[in-house]
N, C-alpha and C positions, 0 to 999 in steps of 0.2 A: 206808051201808056204811063200815066203818072203812078208813082209808088209812094207809099206812106211809111215813115219810120215807125210810127205807132199806129196800128190798124184798129178799125172799128167794125162792129158787127151788128147785123140786123137779120131778122128771120122772116119767113113767109108770114107768120104771125109772130110778131116780136114777143119774146118771153122775157119776163122780168125776174131777177133774183134779188133777194134781200141782202143788204150789206151787213146790217146790224139789227137783229131781231129786237123788237120792243122799243125802238127809239122813235120819237116823233119830232126830233129836232130837224129843222130845215137844213138840207145839205146844199152847198153851193156848187156841187159838181156831181157827175155820174160817170160810170164807165160804160162805153159802147164797145161790145165785143162781137167780132165776126167769126162765128163757128160754122158758117156756110161755105159754099163752093164758089160764090160770085163776089167780085170786088164791089165794095160800096164806093160810089162816086160822090154822093152828096148826102148830107144829114141836116135836117132842119128841126128846130125846136121853137115852140111858141106857147104862150100862156094858153091854158085850156079855154079861157074865156075869149080868146082872140080869134078873128076870122082871117088873120094875115100871118103867114109864116115869116120867121126871122130870116137872116142871111144864113148861108151855108156854113155850119160850124166846123166843117173840115177845111174850108178855104180852098187852097190850091192842092191840098193833099187828097189821097184816097185811102181806103181801109181795105187791105188785102185779106183774103181768107186766112184764118188762124191768128189774127192780130187783134189787139184792142187798144183803145185810147181813152183818156179821161177828158170829158167835156166840162168846162168850168164857165160859170156865169161871171161876167165882168162886173166889178164894183158892187153896187147895191141892186142890180137888176133881178136878183133872186128874192122876190117879194111875195111869192105864193108857192104852195106845195104842188099844185096841179098843172101839168104841162102836157102838150101833145108833141109827139116825135114822128117825123117822116124820114124814111131812108130810101134813097134811089140807087139802084144797082147799075152795073156797067151795061146790062142788057135792056135798061129802061124800066124794069119792074120797080114798083114803089110799094113799100110796106108802111103802115100807119099804126101807131099805138096811141090811143086817146086817153086823156085824163090820168096820166101816170102821176102817182103821188110820190114825188121825190123826197118828201119828208120821211117816208118809210122804205123806199126802194132806192138802191144805188147802182144797179147794173141792168142794162138792157142787152140781151144776147140775140144775135141773128143766126139763123141756120138755113137761109135760102140758098 
């Protein structure tokens, strides 16, 4: 089983935490935290306006329970605040979080 140095988390219903209250500046990254009991094998992010998921932002890594990682957008691809996030667990379960406003939110926490 693949292990990840920095782990990521998602929840049955992904919950979102604020990094800095009152800011509306676009953030070029977010923290994915795994507070659940199941390893996250894949994480996908796409613009909320898109019907196609991007590539797996974890690559060859996985996010074990109790770990977190920072997901960054390469170059200038962070051109909107609203993104969709999908997380796939080791047992095949998938959680979705739609229309996440990453201009105001910086952490997604999983507890699945």
